[in-house]
C-alpha positions in Angstrom: 121.7 18.8 119.8 120.1 15.7 121.2 123.4 14.7 122.9 123.5 18.1 124.7 119.9 17.8 125.9 120.4 14.2 127.2 123.7 15.3 128.8 121.9 18.3 130.5 119.1 16.0 131.8 121.6 13.6 133.2 123.5 16.4 135.0 120.2 17.8 136.3 119.2 14.4 137.7 122.6 13.9 139.3 122.5 17.4 140.9 119.0 16.8 142.3 120.1 13.4 143.6 123.1 14.9 145.3 121.0 17.7 146.8 118.4 15.1 147.9 121.1 13.1 149.7 122.3 16.2 151.5 118.7 17.2 152.3 118.0 13.7 153.7 120.7 14.1 156.3 119.2 17.5 157.4 115.7 16.2 157.3 116.7 13.2 159.4 118.0 15.4 162.1 114.9 17.6 162.0 112.5 14.7 162.0 114.2 13.0 164.9 113.9 16.2 166.9 110.2 16.4 166.0 109.7 12.8 167.0 111.3 13.4 170.4 109.1 16.4 170.9 106.0 14.4 169.9 107.0 11.6 172.2 107.4 14.0 175.1 104.0 15.5 174.4 102.4 12.0 174.2 104.0 11.1 177.6 102.6 14.2 179.2 99.1 13.6 177.7 99.2 9.9 178.8 100.2 10.9 182.3 97.4 13.5 182.5 94.8 11.0 181.4 95.8 7.9 183.3 97.7 9.5 186.3 100.6 7.1 185.7 103.7 7.0 183.5 103.6 4.9 180.3 105.8 1.8 180.2 109.1 1.9 178.3 107.6 -0.6 175.8 104.7 1.7 175.1 107.0 4.7 174.6 109.2 2.7 172.2 106.2 1.4 170.3 104.9 5.0 169.9 108.4 6.2 168.8 108.6 3.3 166.2 105.1 4.2 164.9 106.3 7.8 164.4 109.5 6.7 162.7 107.4 4.6 160.3 105.0 7.5 159.7 107.9 9.8 158.8 109.8 7.2 156.8 112.8 7.0 159.1 112.6 3.3 159.3 113.7 3.1 155.6 117.4 3.0 154.6 119.2 6.3 153.9 119.6 5.7 150.2 115.9 4.9 149.8 114.9 8.1 151.5 117.3 10.1 149.4 116.0 8.5 146.2 112.4 9.2 147.3 113.2 12.9 147.9 114.7 13.1 144.4 111.7 11.5 142.8 109.4 13.8 144.8 111.4 16.8 143.6 111.0 15.7 139.9 107.2 15.0 140.4 106.6 18.3 142.3 105.6 16.6 145.5 107.2 19.1 147.8 105.1 18.4 150.9 104.7 20.6 153.9 107.1 23.1 155.5 107.6 23.1 159.2 107.3 26.9 159.7 104.3 28.3 157.9 105.2 30.9 155.2 102.6 33.2 153.7 100.1 31.7 156.0 100.4 28.1 154.8 102.4 25.0 155.3 102.0 23.7 151.7 105.2 24.4 149.8 103.4 24.6 146.4 101.2 27.4 147.8 104.2 29.2 149.2 106.0 29.0 145.8 102.8 30.3 144.0 102.7 33.3 146.4 106.4 34.0 146.1 106.3 33.6 142.3 103.6 36.2 142.0 105.6 38.7 144.0 108.8 37.8 142.0 107.0 38.5 138.7 105.7 41.8 140.0 109.2 42.8 141.1 110.8 41.7 137.8 108.2 43.5 135.7 108.6 46.7 137.7 112.4 46.5 137.3 112.1 45.9 133.5 109.8 48.9 133.1 112.3 51.1 135.0 115.2 49.8 132.8 113.2 50.6 129.7 112.3 54.1 130.9 115.9 54.8 131.8 117.0 53.6 128.4 114.4 55.7 126.6 115.5 58.8 128.6 119.1 58.3 127.4 118.0 58.4 123.8 117.8 62.2 123.9 121.5 62.1 124.7 122.3 59.7 121.9 124.2 62.1 119.6 126.7 62.9 122.4 127.1 59.2 123.1 127.6 58.4 119.4 130.2 61.2 119.1 132.1 59.9 122.1 132.2 56.4 120.7 133.1 57.5 117.2 136.0 55.7 115.5 136.9 58.7 113.3 139.3 60.0 116.0 141.3 56.7 116.1 143.6 55.5 113.4 142.6 52.5 111.5 144.8 49.5 112.0 144.9 47.9 108.6 
């Protein structure tokens, strides 16, 4: 029994690590696009305030600070490992598009879980009611499934 539990935990950990590695690739693409957008916005704001374009060094320094802020300056394997650890410790962070009026993933899951429980409970009640309504037809069902009509294979 203990062997199966340990085996299941190892497989779960490997699956989460694999998914984290795949997610890291996608997150890198999305974060680079977000950094480019933020840099363009910063350049526009800088030009409006100073009436001159920022130097290339200032742009690169700002870009490097954003890469550090989002963790893109770390190696790929370290970011994948950090995503896996965050998954196991329930640190899911913020989503880019807001769902259910919030960016916090935990709040989104809480809202969706409440709706899921409501849907599941309603479905179970319907299944029970359908099952109880078929009890009145139980003798006909028992007669149809009776083994008296079929020869015994002994």
